[in-house]
C-alpha positions in Angstrom: -16.1 -19.2 4.8 -15.7 -17.5 1.3 -19.0 -15.7 1.6 -18.2 -14.4 5.0 -14.8 -13.3 4.0 -16.3 -11.4 1.0 -18.8 -9.7 3.3 -16.2 -8.6 5.9 -15.7 -4.8 5.6 -12.1 -4.1 4.9 -9.4 -1.5 4.7 -6.3 -1.6 2.6 -3.6 0.8 3.8 -0.8 -0.3 1.5 -1.8 -0.4 -2.1 0.4 0.7 -5.0 -1.3 2.4 -8.0 1.0 0.9 -10.6 0.6 -2.5 -9.1 -3.2 -2.3 -9.8 -3.2 -1.9 -13.6 -5.6 -4.4 -15.3 -4.2 -6.1 -18.3 -7.2 -5.1 -20.4 -6.7 -1.5 -19.4 -3.0 -1.7 -20.4 -4.0 -3.0 -23.8 -6.3 -0.1 -24.4 -3.8 2.5 -23.2 -1.2 0.9 -25.6 -3.6 1.0 -28.5 -4.4 4.7 -27.8 -0.7 5.5 -28.0 0.3 3.1 -30.7 2.7 1.5 -28.2 3.8 -2.1 -29.0 3.1 -4.8 -26.4 4.3 -8.4 -26.6 0.7 -9.8 -26.6 -2.7 -8.6 -27.7 -4.9 -10.5 -25.2 -5.2 -9.6 -21.5 -4.4 -13.1 -20.3 -1.3 -13.2 -22.4 0.0 -10.1 -20.8 -0.1 -11.5 -17.3 3.4 -13.1 -17.4 4.8 -9.6 -18.0 2.7 -8.0 -15.2 2.7 -10.7 -12.5 5.4 -12.6 -10.6 5.4 -16.3 -10.3 7.0 -18.8 -7.9 10.4 -18.1 -9.4 10.5 -14.6 -8.1 13.7 -14.5 -6.1 13.9 -11.0 -4.6 12.3 -7.6 -4.2 14.5 -6.3 -7.1 13.0 -9.0 -9.4 9.5 -8.2 -8.1 10.0 -4.5 -8.9 10.9 -5.2 -12.5 7.2 -5.8 -13.2 6.5 -2.1 -12.7 8.8 -1.1 -15.5 6.5 -2.9 -17.9 3.5 -0.7 -17.2 5.2 2.7 -16.4 5.7 3.8 -20.1 1.9 3.8 -20.4 1.3 5.8 -17.3 2.8 9.0 -18.5 -0.3 11.1 -19.0 -3.0 12.4 -16.8 -5.8 10.5 -18.5 -4.1 7.1 -17.9 -3.2 7.9 -14.3 -6.8 9.1 -13.6 -8.3 6.0 -15.2 -6.1 3.5 -13.3 -6.8 5.3 -10.1 -10.6 5.1 -10.6 -10.3 1.4 -11.5 -8.2 0.8 -8.4 -11.2 2.0 -6.3 -13.5 -0.1 -8.4 -11.4 -3.3 -7.7 -11.3 -2.5 -4.0 -15.1 -2.0 -3.9 -15.5 -5.5 -5.3 -13.8 -6.9 -2.2 -16.0 -4.8 0.2 -13.3 -2.3 1.1 -14.7 0.7 3.0 -11.4 2.6 2.8 -8.2 2.5 0.9 -4.9 4.4 0.8 -3.5 4.3 -2.7 0.2 5.3 -3.1 2.4 6.1 -6.0 5.6 7.9 -6.9 4.8 11.0 -9.1 8.4 11.4 -10.2 8.1 8.2 -12.1 5.3 9.6 -14.3 7.1 12.8 -15.5 8.9 11.3 -18.6 6.6 13.1 -21.0 6.2 16.5 -19.5 4.0 16.1 -16.5 5.2 17.7 -13.2 4.8 15.8 -9.9 1.9 18.1 -9.1 0.3 17.2 -12.5 0.6 13.5 -11.7 -0.8 13.9 -8.2 -3.7 16.0 -9.5 -4.6 13.3 -12.1 -4.6 10.5 -9.5 -6.7 12.5 -7.1 -9.2 13.1 -9.8 -9.5 9.4 -10.5 -9.8 8.5 -6.9 -12.6 11.1 -6.4 -14.4 9.7 -9.4 -14.0 6.2 -7.9 -15.3 7.4 -4.5 -18.4 8.8 -6.1 -19.1 5.8 -8.3 -18.3 3.0 -5.9 -18.6 4.4 -2.4 -15.1 3.5 -1.2 -13.3 6.3 0.7 -10.0 6.7 -1.1 -7.0 8.7 -0.1 -3.5 9.2 -1.6 0.0 8.6 -0.2 2.8 10.2 -2.3 6.0 8.2 -2.6 9.6 9.3 -2.9 11.9 6.8 -4.5 15.1 5.5 -2.9 17.1 5.6 -6.2 16.3 9.3 -6.7 18.1 12.1 -5.0 17.0 15.0 -3.0 16.7 17.3 -6.0 13.9 15.1 -7.3 12.4 13.9 -4.0 12.1 17.2 -2.2 9.8 18.7 -4.9 7.7 15.6 -4.6 7.3 16.2 -0.8 6.4 19.8 -1.4 3.8 18.9 -4.1 2.3 16.4 -1.6 2.1 19.0 1.1 0.4 21.5 -1.2 -2.3 18.9 -2.0 -2.8 17.8 1.6 -6.3 19.3 1.9 -7.4 17.7 -1.4 -6.9 14.0 -0.6 -3.2 13.5 0.0 -2.8 12.1 3.5 0.8 11.1 3.8 4.3 10.7 2.2 6.3 7.5 1.8 9.7 6.2 0.8 10.0 3.1 -1.4 12.3 1.2 -3.7 15.5 -0.8 -3.4 15.8 -0.7 0.4 19.0 -2.8 0.5 20.9 -0.5 -1.7 19.6 2.8 -0.3 19.2 2.7 3.5 16.7 5.0 5.2 19.3 7.3 6.8 20.2 8.8 3.4 16.8 10.5 3.3 16.8 12.5 6.5 17.1 15.9 4.8 14.3 15.1 2.4 11.8 14.0 5.0 12.7 16.9 7.3 10.4 19.0 5.1 7.6 16.6 5.7 8.2 16.6 9.5 8.2 20.4 9.5 4.9 20.5 7.6 3.3 18.0 9.9 2.2 15.7 7.1 2.1 12.0 8.2 4.9 9.7 7.1 5.0 6.0 6.4 8.2 4.4 5.3 8.9 1.1 3.5 11.4 -0.5 5.9 12.4 -3.9 7.2 11.3 -5.6 4.0 14.4 -6.2 1.8 16.9 -5.0 4.5 17.3 -5.5 8.2 15.4 -4.0 11.1 17.9 -1.1 11.5 16.0 0.6 8.7 12.8 0.5 10.8 14.4 2.3 13.7 15.8 4.9 11.3 12.4 5.3 9.6 10.8 6.2 13.0 13.6 8.1 14.7 15.3 9.7 11.7 12.5 10.2 9.1 9.5 10.6 11.4 7.4 7.6 10.4 4.3 6.8 12.4 3.6 3.7 10.3 5.9 1.2 8.7 5.5 -0.4 5.3 6.1 -4.1 5.8 8.5 -4.3 8.8 8.4 -8.0 8.4 12.1 -8.4 9.5 11.6 -6.8 12.9 11.8 -10.1 14.6 15.5 -10.1 13.8 15.9 -7.5 16.6 13.6 -8.5 19.5 14.4 -5.4 21.4 13.4 -3.2 18.5 10.2 -5.3 18.0 9.2 -4.6 21.6 10.0 -0.9 21.0 7.7 -0.8 18.0 5.0 -2.7 19.9 5.1 -0.5 22.9 4.8 2.6 20.8 1.8 1.2 18.9 3.4 1.9 15.5 1.3 0.0 12.9 3.0 -2.4 10.5 1.5 -2.5 7.0 2.0 -6.2 6.4 1.4 -7.6 2.9 1.5 -11.4 3.3 1.4 -12.6 -0.3 3.9 -9.9 -1.5 6.2 -10.5 1.4 6.5 -14.2 0.5 7.0 -13.4 -3.2 9.7 -10.9 -2.6 11.5 -13.3 -0.3 11.2 -10.8 2.6 10.4 -14.1 4.3 11.5 -17.6 3.4 8.1 -19.1 3.0 4.5 -19.0 4.2 5.5 -21.4 7.0 7.9 -18.9 8.4 5.6 -15.9 8.1 5.4 -14.1 11.6 2.0 -12.5 11.4 0.5 -14.9 14.0 3.4 -14.4 16.5 3.4 -10.6 15.9 -0.4 -10.4 16.5 -0.3 -12.6 19.6 2.5 -10.6 21.0 0.5 -7.4 20.7 2.3 -5.8 17.8 0.1 -3.5 15.9 -0.3 -5.3 12.5 -2.5 -4.6 9.5 -3.1 -6.8 6.4 -2.8 -5.3 2.9 -2.5 -6.2 -0.7 0.5 -4.2 -1.8 0.1 -4.9 -5.6 -3.0 -6.8 -6.6 -2.1 -7.3 -10.2 1.6 -8.1 -9.7 0.9 -10.4 -6.8 -2.4 -11.8 -8.2 -4.2 -11.0 -4.9 -7.0 -8.9 -3.3 -8.1 -8.2 0.2 -10.4 -11.2 0.4 -7.5 -13.5 -0.6 -5.2 -11.9 1.9 -7.7 -12.5 4.7 -8.4 -16.0 3.5 -4.6 -16.8 3.5 -4.0 -15.8 7.1 -7.3 -17.5 8.2 -6.4 -20.8 6.6 -2.6 -20.8 7.2 -2.5 -19.2 10.6 -5.8 -19.8 12.2 -7.1 -16.2 12.3 -10.7 -16.5 13.5 -13.5 -14.2 12.3 -13.3 -11.9 15.3 -9.5 -11.6 14.8 -9.8 -10.7 11.1 -12.4 -8.1 12.0 -10.1 -6.8 14.7 -7.3 -6.4 12.1 -9.6 -4.5 9.8 -10.8 -2.2 12.5 -7.2 -1.6 13.6 -6.4 -0.6 10.0 -9.2 2.0 10.1 -7.8 3.3 13.4 -4.4 3.6 11.8 -5.6 5.3 8.7 -4.3 8.7 7.8 -7.9 9.9 6.9 -9.2 13.1 8.4 -10.7 12.5 11.9 -14.4 13.1 11.0 -14.0 10.7 8.0 -12.4 8.1 10.2 -15.1 8.4 12.8 -17.8 7.8 10.1 -15.8 4.8 8.7 -15.5 3.3 12.2 -19.2 3.7 12.9 -20.0 2.1 9.5 -17.6 -0.7 10.1 -19.1 -1.5 13.6 -22.6 -1.5 12.1 -21.6 -3.9 9.3 -19.6 -6.2 11.7 -22.5 -6.3 14.1 -24.7 -7.6 11.3 -22.2 -10.4 10.8 -22.4 -11.1 14.5 -18.7 -10.8 15.2 -17.2 -9.6 18.5 -14.4 -7.2 18.0 -12.2 -5.7 20.7 -12.3 -1.9 20.6 -9.3 0.2 21.5 -10.5 3.7 20.5 
């Protein structure tokens, strides 16, 4: 099973840059800056960078990002971590990834949002060339920041749309900052026609999912795990074929769901809801795409053809340029055929 899971071609649509930092890299970045860290061995940094079974909420989970952010305030660091993110995804046989980050969180030492975006794009392109994974960028606005900060982020993303930026997003403390507070900000994205995916239905109820679609223009939903609390809305999302970017390990850790036994991916999939499986934050959650596939295979009985169907569905939901998506789908089908897996095709 493990060998087959490794060989399965994959796509990761929900992957945070600052959740991918390797401990060894953080040590080197700190040494370069003369920045003190509480440990000098990679393994000893893990408690500061990963959550454990005591994580009690999304807010607790998000605290791990504050540990790495001070060392991601220059172009070289961002570019390096972006390239290493592609490298890590290649090791799990990903054909395509969409990396996301919030540029406004990386401006503490003089970079502009555009500077930060350019640095990440440079690293992703290096990673593409070195490891053969197609990598695109999603630019995040943060819920705790106001329109004066978020609107320039949207505009910077739009300006880089033909250079690898494929969408914009809204993330952060969902419970404290409901989606309807950001209509004006995302109106600029709607007007520009750049795709939108919104974190919603993770740490707050399904009402945020409806607002993300109707008010903010989302065509994909980050997480959406709490949709089942509103069966009518769940049907509405299903009928419109709006993909959910589920992140099983992370969703359990952040207590978006009570436990693995209560995780609804099987019921969503069987009901025809468009679901994808993603890592969210490989370092923070101690996961990767193979582990995510293994988790739903062993816990919820996803068969090889169903896992392949999920991965193909992710490619169909990707924000990549149509010619790139067509090539990825053709490559995926070729690789899956070699694995002798039957996959239902909806394109």
